[in-house]
Steps between C-alpha positions, in 0.01 A plus 500: 500500500864622485741526788470881520122482542533234766749713696267803477202298620702347784616845606142636497381196703783551752416869537131423549580223751732726702250789486219275613708357783596851623134615475367208703788521750423871550128437545563214746759699702278810515208295627724326761638837611156602614462193721604542866811298581786504754825330403765448764805500279790260535796741534724290724572626852279806491146626463304602190126476433309623191138608558280538192174693554188464286542849355830388345727674750793320651681532832840342567557449874876476548740410220730224630875541550615574145421495127353149531176698539507577127487135398228436759290786359576386146337163571183668624460805276474532124822594320344831393358593842753742646280669758468443878269742671635463851833376636487461877822435692402392848832602657861569394650153534675388186304175459186711474604810300816382320319413174293817509781690331471270198123520504482878481764504224314245286134581571295819506399532864222739607558503875777383734398436858755468785494529880727804482794336679837589349844344485726780375810308613415214262617547138234265369222686678639828361470351151146397575419854627646643187300261282176601679560864437598452138215263422245779481259295716298658777677435832273403794620470858285257690588595857153482666185289467291563191232345282521477122252377244625354173231377262247352743765380747597650835855532627514565876849616601570436870880552522708706534301673773678766712230464772604145579733459797751304297812424706722476194809689387488710187745256336247218560361513147288183544253643750452818300386298196192613312229256605156499332197285448352476149133417477363362172139401531482249790869416481764675706882510458741615767837631376754522785840587356753391763277570800606317815349434843530848654284646220278193482414544866422874471284456196314219672431727797389785278284315248390176667377609842152370421447130484244544220696721263867520411641716222795256468282199421592391147450202272849529346799602709834602349708359790717758666878507456524186288396276792766618740511413872410854593168503317177300470422480873218272604304798633529692175397194295202449724384849396560454131361143467637456148372232257816532294844612627747596232872500587712696256843346542804363312831338579637687804743485789244607763303177528186656359235375535570374854343190646346720772322716244384198300361330810312816605343529155415129481309529829263750337405241240616731221627359172868601462632607162868573447650676203827297533306176459195605290642781288248783444196466729187629328176589680197599288 
């Protein structure tokens, strides 16, 4: 067998090997894509969580502070998958929406969900607003309670709610965060944005007046405001009764998560998971 024949056969083998690898990778990824999964992404000091539904749709809840979100998504999505069905920015604080600009520029997004709060004085927010408009995505303002169904899962949005007597200024973005509970089968996830004690208290009064039922009760809690002093009150945690408490946090100057918040969570018996220590936190 001459050298030319050997080279041709080696080339054919290499092509077949690569084609087979791509085929099986595609089949594996597509099957995984239809398994329910929530991944709390490690994006440093900020929030980002990727929800994958059994119908193949995906929702990104917050996008972290900057383009680090792209590498975080790249680790969790196939290189050819450039679609995210829903991008939800809980509120216009940079560590939650900053990376959304890069997401809508690099992925095909079907819907963008915000709480409707604006920061026209902020150049970065203006860029985000421009990106939303130019993305071609449907823009949804979540400014009152609502219930959505995606695949067989229920998303119960409880904040913002104009009927709540929230003693907070309009510039208080934290307590106007989009807050919702996701129910998948028997498992419940509570996404809180940067909600703090004033909103925690009002939601507890609204949804947990009965000792037998509480709409806030959830198995997995995305801890509010990165474990700040102003969130995770003992009363609120007694309503939620989480089994797992996920703190999305990175190196920061604010002392997040604070010892107070950690102690409150520990008293519930919840298992604490931190993105700064664990990296991505995956719940299936």
